[in-house]
PDB file as gemmi writes it, atoms N, CA and C in Angstrom:
CRYST1    1.000    1.000    1.000  90.00  90.00  90.00 P 1                      
ATOM      1  N   UNK A   1      -0.186  18.609   0.223  1.00  0.00           N  
ATOM      2  CA  UNK A   1      -0.080  17.229  -0.188  1.00  0.00           C  
ATOM      3  C   UNK A   1      -1.444  16.786  -0.724  1.00  0.00           C  
ATOM      4  N   UNK A   2      -1.474  16.038  -1.839  1.00  0.00           N  
ATOM      5  CA  UNK A   2      -2.751  15.623  -2.406  1.00  0.00           C  
ATOM      6  C   UNK A   2      -3.480  14.624  -1.506  1.00  0.00           C  
ATOM      7  N   UNK A   3      -4.784  14.549  -1.707  1.00  0.00           N  
ATOM      8  CA  UNK A   3      -5.599  13.600  -0.941  1.00  0.00           C  
ATOM      9  C   UNK A   3      -5.148  12.177  -1.251  1.00  0.00           C  
ATOM     10  N   UNK A   4      -5.221  11.290  -0.265  1.00  0.00           N  
ATOM     11  CA  UNK A   4      -4.822   9.889  -0.493  1.00  0.00           C  
ATOM     12  C   UNK A   4      -5.690   9.232  -1.572  1.00  0.00           C  
ATOM     13  N   UNK A   5      -5.096   8.307  -2.308  1.00  0.00           N  
ATOM     14  CA  UNK A   5      -5.816   7.571  -3.338  1.00  0.00           C  
ATOM     15  C   UNK A   5      -6.721   6.499  -2.736  1.00  0.00           C  
ATOM     16  N   UNK A   6      -6.412   6.054  -1.539  1.00  0.00           N  
ATOM     17  CA  UNK A   6      -7.216   5.024  -0.892  1.00  0.00           C  
ATOM     18  C   UNK A   6      -8.145   5.709   0.101  1.00  0.00           C  
ATOM     19  N   UNK A   7      -9.449   5.561  -0.091  1.00  0.00           N  
ATOM     20  CA  UNK A   7     -10.375   6.212   0.837  1.00  0.00           C  
ATOM     21  C   UNK A   7     -10.296   5.596   2.228  1.00  0.00           C  
ATOM     22  N   UNK A   8     -10.584   6.402   3.216  1.00  0.00           N  
ATOM     23  CA  UNK A   8     -10.603   5.921   4.598  1.00  0.00           C  
ATOM     24  C   UNK A   8     -11.802   4.996   4.786  1.00  0.00           C  
ATOM     25  N   UNK A   9     -11.589   3.881   5.458  1.00  0.00           N  
ATOM     26  CA  UNK A   9     -12.657   2.957   5.823  1.00  0.00           C  
ATOM     27  C   UNK A   9     -12.535   2.674   7.312  1.00  0.00           C  
ATOM     28  N   UNK A  10     -13.640   2.243   7.916  1.00  0.00           N  
ATOM     29  CA  UNK A  10     -13.613   1.897   9.338  1.00  0.00           C  
ATOM     30  C   UNK A  10     -12.723   0.672   9.530  1.00  0.00           C  
ATOM     31  N   UNK A  11     -11.796   0.772  10.460  1.00  0.00           N  
ATOM     32  CA  UNK A  11     -10.851  -0.324  10.714  1.00  0.00           C  
ATOM     33  C   UNK A  11     -10.816  -0.655  12.191  1.00  0.00           C  
ATOM     34  N   UNK A  12     -10.467  -1.895  12.459  1.00  0.00           N  
ATOM     35  CA  UNK A  12     -10.273  -2.353  13.827  1.00  0.00           C  
ATOM     36  C   UNK A  12      -8.971  -1.764  14.377  1.00  0.00           C  
ATOM     37  N   UNK A  13      -8.828  -1.779  15.686  1.00  0.00           N  
ATOM     38  CA  UNK A  13      -7.589  -1.334  16.307  1.00  0.00           C  
ATOM     39  C   UNK A  13      -6.462  -2.265  15.880  1.00  0.00           C  
ATOM     40  N   UNK A  14      -5.352  -1.691  15.551  1.00  0.00           N  
ATOM     41  CA  UNK A  14      -4.185  -2.466  15.123  1.00  0.00           C  
ATOM     42  C   UNK A  14      -3.570  -3.161  16.326  1.00  0.00           C  
ATOM     43  N   UNK A  15      -3.429  -4.473  16.251  1.00  0.00           N  
ATOM     44  CA  UNK A  15      -2.837  -5.237  17.346  1.00  0.00           C  
ATOM     45  C   UNK A  15      -1.322  -5.030  17.364  1.00  0.00           C  
ATOM     46  N   UNK A  16      -0.674  -5.260  18.509  1.00  0.00           N  
ATOM     47  CA  UNK A  16       0.788  -5.135  18.545  1.00  0.00           C  
ATOM     48  C   UNK A  16       1.468  -6.060  17.532  1.00  0.00           C  
ATOM     49  N   UNK A  17       0.983  -7.298  17.420  1.00  0.00           N  
ATOM     50  CA  UNK A  17       1.579  -8.234  16.461  1.00  0.00           C  
ATOM     51  C   UNK A  17       1.373  -7.787  15.028  1.00  0.00           C  
ATOM     52  N   UNK A  18       0.176  -7.276  14.734  1.00  0.00           N  
ATOM     53  CA  UNK A  18      -0.101  -6.761  13.400  1.00  0.00           C  
ATOM     54  C   UNK A  18       0.761  -5.553  13.083  1.00  0.00           C  
ATOM     55  N   UNK A  19       0.977  -4.707  14.078  1.00  0.00           N  
ATOM     56  CA  UNK A  19       1.822  -3.535  13.889  1.00  0.00           C  
ATOM     57  C   UNK A  19       3.252  -3.946  13.551  1.00  0.00           C  
ATOM     58  N   UNK A  20       3.765  -4.930  14.266  1.00  0.00           N  
ATOM     59  CA  UNK A  20       5.135  -5.407  14.007  1.00  0.00           C  
ATOM     60  C   UNK A  20       5.234  -5.998  12.603  1.00  0.00           C  
ATOM     61  N   UNK A  21       4.285  -6.889  12.259  1.00  0.00           N  
ATOM     62  CA  UNK A  21       4.314  -7.524  10.935  1.00  0.00           C  
ATOM     63  C   UNK A  21       4.197  -6.490   9.829  1.00  0.00           C  
ATOM     64  N   UNK A  22       3.273  -5.544   9.981  1.00  0.00           N  
ATOM     65  CA  UNK A  22       3.083  -4.514   8.973  1.00  0.00           C  
ATOM     66  C   UNK A  22       4.274  -3.583   8.842  1.00  0.00           C  
ATOM     67  N   UNK A  23       4.835  -3.185   9.970  1.00  0.00           N  
ATOM     68  CA  UNK A  23       5.994  -2.285   9.951  1.00  0.00           C  
ATOM     69  C   UNK A  23       7.204  -2.953   9.308  1.00  0.00           C  
ATOM     70  N   UNK A  24       7.403  -4.239   9.597  1.00  0.00           N  
ATOM     71  CA  UNK A  24       8.522  -4.964   8.978  1.00  0.00           C  
ATOM     72  C   UNK A  24       8.340  -5.052   7.468  1.00  0.00           C  
ATOM     73  N   UNK A  25       7.119  -5.343   7.025  1.00  0.00           N  
ATOM     74  CA  UNK A  25       6.863  -5.423   5.589  1.00  0.00           C  
ATOM     75  C   UNK A  25       7.031  -4.058   4.941  1.00  0.00           C  
ATOM     76  N   UNK A  26       6.520  -3.015   5.565  1.00  0.00           N  
ATOM     77  CA  UNK A  26       6.659  -1.668   5.013  1.00  0.00           C  
ATOM     78  C   UNK A  26       8.131  -1.305   4.818  1.00  0.00           C  
ATOM     79  N   UNK A  27       8.960  -1.640   5.788  1.00  0.00           N  
ATOM     80  CA  UNK A  27      10.388  -1.342   5.672  1.00  0.00           C  
ATOM     81  C   UNK A  27      11.029  -2.148   4.535  1.00  0.00           C  
ATOM     82  N   UNK A  28      10.555  -3.358   4.325  1.00  0.00           N  
ATOM     83  CA  UNK A  28      11.113  -4.220   3.281  1.00  0.00           C  
ATOM     84  C   UNK A  28      10.722  -3.732   1.878  1.00  0.00           C  
ATOM     85  N   UNK A  29       9.485  -3.288   1.707  1.00  0.00           N  
ATOM     86  CA  UNK A  29       9.035  -2.911   0.366  1.00  0.00           C  
ATOM     87  C   UNK A  29       9.337  -1.459  -0.003  1.00  0.00           C  
ATOM     88  N   UNK A  30       9.601  -0.612   0.981  1.00  0.00           N  
ATOM     89  CA  UNK A  30       9.833   0.803   0.672  1.00  0.00           C  
ATOM     90  C   UNK A  30      10.955   1.011  -0.352  1.00  0.00           C  
ATOM     91  N   UNK A  31      12.146   0.406  -0.211  1.00  0.00           N  
ATOM     92  CA  UNK A  31      13.194   0.660  -1.206  1.00  0.00           C  
ATOM     93  C   UNK A  31      12.798   0.212  -2.618  1.00  0.00           C  
ATOM     94  N   UNK A  32      12.072  -0.896  -2.711  1.00  0.00           N  
ATOM     95  CA  UNK A  32      11.630  -1.388  -4.015  1.00  0.00           C  
ATOM     96  C   UNK A  32      10.646  -0.408  -4.637  1.00  0.00           C  
ATOM     97  N   UNK A  33       9.694   0.072  -3.834  1.00  0.00           N  
ATOM     98  CA  UNK A  33       8.704   1.021  -4.342  1.00  0.00           C  
ATOM     99  C   UNK A  33       9.329   2.371  -4.668  1.00  0.00           C  
ATOM    100  N   UNK A  34      10.335   2.775  -3.921  1.00  0.00           N  
ATOM    101  CA  UNK A  34      11.030   4.032  -4.232  1.00  0.00           C  
ATOM    102  C   UNK A  34      11.734   3.935  -5.586  1.00  0.00           C  
ATOM    103  N   UNK A  35      12.264   2.755  -5.910  1.00  0.00           N  
ATOM    104  CA  UNK A  35      12.898   2.575  -7.228  1.00  0.00           C  
ATOM    105  C   UNK A  35      11.847   2.657  -8.344  1.00  0.00           C  
ATOM    106  N   UNK A  36      10.683   2.051  -8.121  1.00  0.00           N  
ATOM    107  CA  UNK A  36       9.608   2.139  -9.115  1.00  0.00           C  
ATOM    108  C   UNK A  36       9.210   3.602  -9.298  1.00  0.00           C  
ATOM    109  N   UNK A  37       9.036   4.305  -8.211  1.00  0.00           N  
ATOM    110  CA  UNK A  37       8.655   5.716  -8.256  1.00  0.00           C  
ATOM    111  C   UNK A  37       9.705   6.534  -9.018  1.00  0.00           C  
ATOM    112  N   UNK A  38      10.964   6.294  -8.726  1.00  0.00           N  
ATOM    113  CA  UNK A  38      12.050   7.025  -9.379  1.00  0.00           C  
ATOM    114  C   UNK A  38      12.114   6.724 -10.879  1.00  0.00           C  
ATOM    115  N   UNK A  39      11.656   5.536 -11.277  1.00  0.00           N  
ATOM    116  CA  UNK A  39      11.687   5.169 -12.697  1.00  0.00           C  
ATOM    117  C   UNK A  39      10.654   5.952 -13.503  1.00  0.00           C  
ATOM    118  N   UNK A  40       9.636   6.489 -12.809  1.00  0.00           N  
ATOM    119  CA  UNK A  40       8.588   7.233 -13.492  1.00  0.00           C  
ATOM    120  C   UNK A  40       7.506   6.357 -14.091  1.00  0.00           C  
ATOM    121  N   UNK A  41       7.569   5.042 -13.856  1.00  0.00           N  
ATOM    122  CA  UNK A  41       6.558   4.125 -14.378  1.00  0.00           C  
ATOM    123  C   UNK A  41       5.472   3.940 -13.322  1.00  0.00           C  
ATOM    124  N   UNK A  42       4.370   4.644 -13.477  1.00  0.00           N  
ATOM    125  CA  UNK A  42       3.286   4.588 -12.509  1.00  0.00           C  
ATOM    126  C   UNK A  42       2.146   3.694 -12.985  1.00  0.00           C  
ATOM    127  N   UNK A  43       2.508   2.694 -13.761  1.00  0.00           N  
ATOM    128  CA  UNK A  43       1.498   1.739 -14.208  1.00  0.00           C  
ATOM    129  C   UNK A  43       1.229   0.733 -13.091  1.00  0.00           C  
ATOM    130  N   UNK A  44       0.006   0.253 -13.000  1.00  0.00           N  
ATOM    131  CA  UNK A  44      -0.272  -0.796 -12.012  1.00  0.00           C  
ATOM    132  C   UNK A  44       0.622  -2.025 -12.220  1.00  0.00           C  
ATOM    133  N   UNK A  45       0.945  -2.331 -13.466  1.00  0.00           N  
ATOM    134  CA  UNK A  45       1.771  -3.504 -13.753  1.00  0.00           C  
ATOM    135  C   UNK A  45       3.162  -3.384 -13.134  1.00  0.00           C  
ATOM    136  N   UNK A  46       3.775  -2.219 -13.213  1.00  0.00           N  
ATOM    137  CA  UNK A  46       5.116  -2.033 -12.633  1.00  0.00           C  
ATOM    138  C   UNK A  46       5.082  -2.222 -11.119  1.00  0.00           C  
ATOM    139  N   UNK A  47       4.041  -1.723 -10.477  1.00  0.00           N  
ATOM    140  CA  UNK A  47       3.931  -1.871  -9.024  1.00  0.00           C  
ATOM    141  C   UNK A  47       3.614  -3.315  -8.660  1.00  0.00           C  
ATOM    142  N   UNK A  48       2.742  -3.972  -9.429  1.00  0.00           N  
ATOM    143  CA  UNK A  48       2.466  -5.401  -9.178  1.00  0.00           C  
ATOM    144  C   UNK A  48       3.748  -6.224  -9.269  1.00  0.00           C  
ATOM    145  N   UNK A  49       4.548  -5.937 -10.270  1.00  0.00           N  
ATOM    146  CA  UNK A  49       5.811  -6.666 -10.450  1.00  0.00           C  
ATOM    147  C   UNK A  49       6.727  -6.434  -9.243  1.00  0.00           C  
ATOM    148  N   UNK A  50       6.790  -5.200  -8.769  1.00  0.00           N  
ATOM    149  CA  UNK A  50       7.642  -4.881  -7.617  1.00  0.00           C  
ATOM    150  C   UNK A  50       7.153  -5.574  -6.349  1.00  0.00           C  
ATOM    151  N   UNK A  51       5.841  -5.791  -6.251  1.00  0.00           N  
ATOM    152  CA  UNK A  51       5.264  -6.410  -5.056  1.00  0.00           C  
ATOM    153  C   UNK A  51       4.959  -7.896  -5.250  1.00  0.00           C  
ATOM    154  N   UNK A  52       5.516  -8.480  -6.299  1.00  0.00           N  
ATOM    155  CA  UNK A  52       5.294  -9.910  -6.557  1.00  0.00           C  
ATOM    156  C   UNK A  52       5.728 -10.716  -5.326  1.00  0.00           C  
ATOM    157  N   UNK A  53       4.943 -11.707  -4.987  1.00  0.00           N  
ATOM    158  CA  UNK A  53       5.253 -12.530  -3.832  1.00  0.00           C  
ATOM    159  C   UNK A  53       4.515 -12.114  -2.576  1.00  0.00           C  
ATOM    160  N   UNK A  54       3.842 -10.982  -2.635  1.00  0.00           N  
ATOM    161  CA  UNK A  54       3.043 -10.512  -1.502  1.00  0.00           C  
ATOM    162  C   UNK A  54       1.573 -10.589  -1.886  1.00  0.00           C  
ATOM    163  N   UNK A  55       0.711 -10.662  -0.909  1.00  0.00           N  
ATOM    164  CA  UNK A  55      -0.734 -10.673  -1.160  1.00  0.00           C  
ATOM    165  C   UNK A  55      -1.162  -9.233  -1.411  1.00  0.00           C  
ATOM    166  N   UNK A  56      -0.798  -8.715  -2.593  1.00  0.00           N  
ATOM    167  CA  UNK A  56      -1.006  -7.298  -2.895  1.00  0.00           C  
ATOM    168  C   UNK A  56      -2.112  -7.105  -3.920  1.00  0.00           C  
ATOM    169  N   UNK A  57      -2.907  -6.081  -3.683  1.00  0.00           N  
ATOM    170  CA  UNK A  57      -3.891  -5.619  -4.665  1.00  0.00           C  
ATOM    171  C   UNK A  57      -3.420  -4.226  -5.087  1.00  0.00           C  
ATOM    172  N   UNK A  58      -3.162  -4.073  -6.377  1.00  0.00           N  
ATOM    173  CA  UNK A  58      -2.656  -2.809  -6.920  1.00  0.00           C  
ATOM    174  C   UNK A  58      -3.705  -2.263  -7.884  1.00  0.00           C  
ATOM    175  N   UNK A  59      -3.990  -0.983  -7.771  1.00  0.00           N  
ATOM    176  CA  UNK A  59      -5.034  -0.406  -8.610  1.00  0.00           C  
ATOM    177  C   UNK A  59      -4.817   1.091  -8.793  1.00  0.00           C  
ATOM    178  N   UNK A  60      -5.492   1.618  -9.796  1.00  0.00           N  
ATOM    179  CA  UNK A  60      -5.500   3.056 -10.047  1.00  0.00           C  
ATOM    180  C   UNK A  60      -6.944   3.511  -9.853  1.00  0.00           C  
ATOM    181  N   UNK A  61      -7.246   4.120  -8.713  1.00  0.00           N  
ATOM    182  CA  UNK A  61      -8.636   4.467  -8.425  1.00  0.00           C  
ATOM    183  C   UNK A  61      -9.195   5.605  -9.276  1.00  0.00           C  
ATOM    184  N   UNK A  62      -8.328   6.393  -9.847  1.00  0.00           N  
ATOM    185  CA  UNK A  62      -8.775   7.526 -10.656  1.00  0.00           C  
ATOM    186  C   UNK A  62      -7.837   7.644 -11.852  1.00  0.00           C  
ATOM    187  N   UNK A  63      -8.359   7.357 -13.030  1.00  0.00           N  
ATOM    188  CA  UNK A  63      -7.527   7.371 -14.243  1.00  0.00           C  
ATOM    189  C   UNK A  63      -6.956   8.750 -14.560  1.00  0.00           C  
ATOM    190  N   UNK A  64      -7.507   9.799 -13.978  1.00  0.00           N  
ATOM    191  CA  UNK A  64      -7.007  11.145 -14.274  1.00  0.00           C  
ATOM    192  C   UNK A  64      -5.792  11.519 -13.422  1.00  0.00           C  
ATOM    193  N   UNK A  65      -5.433  10.666 -12.470  1.00  0.00           N  
ATOM    194  CA  UNK A  65      -4.308  10.936 -11.566  1.00  0.00           C  
ATOM    195  C   UNK A  65      -3.137  10.037 -11.923  1.00  0.00           C  
ATOM    196  N   UNK A  66      -1.948  10.604 -11.985  1.00  0.00           N  
ATOM    197  CA  UNK A  66      -0.749   9.806 -12.195  1.00  0.00           C  
ATOM    198  C   UNK A  66      -0.363   9.190 -10.867  1.00  0.00           C  
ATOM    199  N   UNK A  67      -0.524   7.897 -10.764  1.00  0.00           N  
ATOM    200  CA  UNK A  67      -0.180   7.204  -9.534  1.00  0.00           C  
ATOM    201  C   UNK A  67      -1.005   5.946  -9.376  1.00  0.00           C  
ATOM    202  N   UNK A  68      -0.543   5.096  -8.475  1.00  0.00           N  
ATOM    203  CA  UNK A  68      -1.242   3.848  -8.170  1.00  0.00           C  
ATOM    204  C   UNK A  68      -1.316   3.677  -6.660  1.00  0.00           C  
ATOM    205  N   UNK A  69      -2.300   2.891  -6.246  1.00  0.00           N  
ATOM    206  CA  UNK A  69      -2.462   2.572  -4.827  1.00  0.00           C  
ATOM    207  C   UNK A  69      -2.285   1.067  -4.655  1.00  0.00           C  
ATOM    208  N   UNK A  70      -1.971   0.659  -3.434  1.00  0.00           N  
ATOM    209  CA  UNK A  70      -1.837  -0.774  -3.162  1.00  0.00           C  
ATOM    210  C   UNK A  70      -2.312  -1.083  -1.751  1.00  0.00           C  
ATOM    211  N   UNK A  71      -2.736  -2.317  -1.569  1.00  0.00           N  
ATOM    212  CA  UNK A  71      -3.137  -2.840  -0.271  1.00  0.00           C  
ATOM    213  C   UNK A  71      -2.532  -4.236  -0.162  1.00  0.00           C  
ATOM    214  N   UNK A  72      -1.817  -4.485   0.931  1.00  0.00           N  
ATOM    215  CA  UNK A  72      -1.218  -5.792   1.173  1.00  0.00           C  
ATOM    216  C   UNK A  72      -1.758  -6.323   2.492  1.00  0.00           C  
ATOM    217  N   UNK A  73      -2.218  -7.552   2.464  1.00  0.00           N  
ATOM    218  CA  UNK A  73      -2.730  -8.198   3.663  1.00  0.00           C  
ATOM    219  C   UNK A  73      -1.597  -8.941   4.361  1.00  0.00           C  
ATOM    220  N   UNK A  74      -1.427  -8.657   5.637  1.00  0.00           N  
ATOM    221  CA  UNK A  74      -0.503  -9.411   6.487  1.00  0.00           C  
ATOM    222  C   UNK A  74      -1.316  -9.897   7.690  1.00  0.00           C  
ATOM    223  N   UNK A  75      -0.810 -10.839   8.463  1.00  0.00           N  
ATOM    224  CA  UNK A  75      -1.595 -11.301   9.613  1.00  0.00           C  
ATOM    225  C   UNK A  75      -1.988 -10.146  10.541  1.00  0.00           C  
ATOM    226  N   UNK A  76      -3.281  -9.953  10.702  1.00  0.00           N  
ATOM    227  CA  UNK A  76      -3.866  -8.971  11.626  1.00  0.00           C  
ATOM    228  C   UNK A  76      -3.566  -7.515  11.272  1.00  0.00           C  
ATOM    229  N   UNK A  77      -3.199  -7.255  10.017  1.00  0.00           N  
ATOM    230  CA  UNK A  77      -2.898  -5.871   9.628  1.00  0.00           C  
ATOM    231  C   UNK A  77      -2.984  -5.699   8.119  1.00  0.00           C  
ATOM    232  N   UNK A  78      -3.068  -4.454   7.724  1.00  0.00           N  
ATOM    233  CA  UNK A  78      -3.064  -4.071   6.312  1.00  0.00           C  
ATOM    234  C   UNK A  78      -1.944  -3.061   6.100  1.00  0.00           C  
ATOM    235  N   UNK A  79      -1.182  -3.271   5.048  1.00  0.00           N  
ATOM    236  CA  UNK A  79      -0.180  -2.298   4.636  1.00  0.00           C  
ATOM    237  C   UNK A  79      -0.765  -1.626   3.405  1.00  0.00           C  
ATOM    238  N   UNK A  80      -1.031  -0.337   3.508  1.00  0.00           N  
ATOM    239  CA  UNK A  80      -1.657   0.400   2.414  1.00  0.00           C  
ATOM    240  C   UNK A  80      -0.743   1.536   1.987  1.00  0.00           C  
ATOM    241  N   UNK A  81      -0.859   1.898   0.725  1.00  0.00           N  
ATOM    242  CA  UNK A  81      -0.020   2.998   0.278  1.00  0.00           C  
ATOM    243  C   UNK A  81      -0.273   3.383  -1.146  1.00  0.00           C  
ATOM    244  N   UNK A  82       0.570   4.266  -1.623  1.00  0.00           N  
ATOM    245  CA  UNK A  82       0.439   4.775  -2.978  1.00  0.00           C  
ATOM    246  C   UNK A  82       1.783   5.269  -3.484  1.00  0.00           C  
ATOM    247  N   UNK A  83       1.881   5.280  -4.797  1.00  0.00           N  
ATOM    248  CA  UNK A  83       3.035   5.846  -5.492  1.00  0.00           C  
ATOM    249  C   UNK A  83       2.508   6.952  -6.390  1.00  0.00           C  
ATOM    250  N   UNK A  84       3.101   8.130  -6.263  1.00  0.00           N  
ATOM    251  CA  UNK A  84       2.818   9.270  -7.134  1.00  0.00           C  
ATOM    252  C   UNK A  84       4.164   9.894  -7.475  1.00  0.00           C  
ATOM    253  N   UNK A  85       4.213  10.704  -8.487  1.00  0.00           N  
ATOM    254  CA  UNK A  85       5.492  11.318  -8.828  1.00  0.00           C  
ATOM    255  C   UNK A  85       6.152  11.972  -7.608  1.00  0.00           C  
ATOM    256  N   UNK A  86       7.342  11.507  -7.293  1.00  0.00           N  
ATOM    257  CA  UNK A  86       8.119  12.058  -6.193  1.00  0.00           C  
ATOM    258  C   UNK A  86       7.666  11.669  -4.805  1.00  0.00           C  
ATOM    259  N   UNK A  87       6.733  10.720  -4.672  1.00  0.00           N  
ATOM    260  CA  UNK A  87       6.201  10.415  -3.341  1.00  0.00           C  
ATOM    261  C   UNK A  87       5.758   8.956  -3.231  1.00  0.00           C  
ATOM    262  N   UNK A  88       6.258   8.293  -2.198  1.00  0.00           N  
ATOM    263  CA  UNK A  88       5.795   6.956  -1.838  1.00  0.00           C  
ATOM    264  C   UNK A  88       5.215   7.063  -0.435  1.00  0.00           C  
ATOM    265  N   UNK A  89       3.939   6.721  -0.287  1.00  0.00           N  
ATOM    266  CA  UNK A  89       3.294   6.707   1.029  1.00  0.00           C  
ATOM    267  C   UNK A  89       3.006   5.261   1.406  1.00  0.00           C  
ATOM    268  N   UNK A  90       3.341   4.896   2.638  1.00  0.00           N  
ATOM    269  CA  UNK A  90       3.031   3.563   3.153  1.00  0.00           C  
ATOM    270  C   UNK A  90       2.556   3.730   4.592  1.00  0.00           C  
ATOM    271  N   UNK A  91       1.454   3.055   4.933  1.00  0.00           N  
ATOM    272  CA  UNK A  91       1.002   3.068   6.318  1.00  0.00           C  
ATOM    273  C   UNK A  91       0.538   1.668   6.707  1.00  0.00           C  
ATOM    274  N   UNK A  92       0.569   1.424   7.995  1.00  0.00           N  
ATOM    275  CA  UNK A  92       0.127   0.145   8.555  1.00  0.00           C  
ATOM    276  C   UNK A  92      -1.151   0.422   9.331  1.00  0.00           C  
ATOM    277  N   UNK A  93      -2.204  -0.303   8.984  1.00  0.00           N  
ATOM    278  CA  UNK A  93      -3.507  -0.073   9.582  1.00  0.00           C  
ATOM    279  C   UNK A  93      -4.144  -1.396   9.985  1.00  0.00           C  
ATOM    280  N   UNK A  94      -5.163  -1.324  10.802  1.00  0.00           N  
ATOM    281  CA  UNK A  94      -5.906  -2.502  11.188  1.00  0.00           C  
ATOM    282  C   UNK A  94      -6.795  -2.977  10.059  1.00  0.00           C  
ATOM    283  N   UNK A  95      -7.311  -4.185  10.198  1.00  0.00           N  
ATOM    284  CA  UNK A  95      -8.231  -4.733   9.205  1.00  0.00           C  
ATOM    285  C   UNK A  95      -9.617  -4.144   9.412  1.00  0.00           C  
ATOM    286  N   UNK A  96     -10.503  -4.382   8.462  1.00  0.00           N  
ATOM    287  CA  UNK A  96     -11.886  -3.966   8.623  1.00  0.00           C  
ATOM    288  C   UNK A  96     -12.573  -4.933   9.600  1.00  0.00           C  
ATOM    289  N   UNK A  97     -13.797  -4.653   9.953  1.00  0.00           N  
ATOM    290  CA  UNK A  97     -14.527  -5.514  10.892  1.00  0.00           C  
ATOM    291  C   UNK A  97     -14.664  -6.934  10.366  1.00  0.00           C  
ATOM    292  N   UNK A  98     -14.621  -7.101   9.030  1.00  0.00           N  
ATOM    293  CA  UNK A  98     -14.705  -8.433   8.438  1.00  0.00           C  
ATOM    294  C   UNK A  98     -13.326  -9.073   8.308  1.00  0.00           C  
ATOM    295  N   UNK A  99     -12.313  -8.504   8.982  1.00  0.00           N  
ATOM    296  CA  UNK A  99     -10.926  -9.002   8.985  1.00  0.00           C  
ATOM    297  C   UNK A  99     -10.305  -8.960   7.591  1.00  0.00           C  
ATOM    298  N   UNK A 100     -10.675  -7.970   6.795  1.00  0.00           N  
ATOM    299  CA  UNK A 100     -10.148  -7.823   5.443  1.00  0.00           C  
ATOM    300  C   UNK A 100      -9.350  -6.536   5.325  1.00  0.00           C  
ATOM    301  N   UNK A 101      -8.565  -6.510   4.269  1.00  0.00           N  
ATOM    302  CA  UNK A 101      -7.851  -5.298   3.912  1.00  0.00           C  
ATOM    303  C   UNK A 101      -8.484  -4.775   2.634  1.00  0.00           C  
ATOM    304  N   UNK A 102      -9.045  -3.590   2.704  1.00  0.00           N  
ATOM    305  CA  UNK A 102      -9.721  -2.982   1.551  1.00  0.00           C  
ATOM    306  C   UNK A 102      -9.150  -1.629   1.287  1.00  0.00           C  
TER     307      UNK A 102                                                      
END                                                                             
C-alpha cells in the first residue's frame, strides 16, 4: 500500500466524544467519497464538492501522485483521509496540541 498523502503529526489523545463524532462523520462521508473515487475524478474540486457543507480542507500534496487528501475538523477530533485510484482511506484522529486539524 502506498505511503499516506497526509504526513503524521503529533496529536492529542482522541477523546471518547471526539471518537464518536469523527466515526459518525466518517461513516456518513464514505459512500460519497467512494462514488467520487469510482468516477475517476481525483481533482481537488470534485472532492471539495463532495464534502461541501463540512469544514473540509482538500489538497493534493504531491502533483506527481494521482489522488487528493482531506482534513475535516469536528468537535475534539479530526477526520483525515485520501482518495486514490481504487482506494478511499478515512481515519479519525485527535487534534494537534493547538486544538487544530492539520
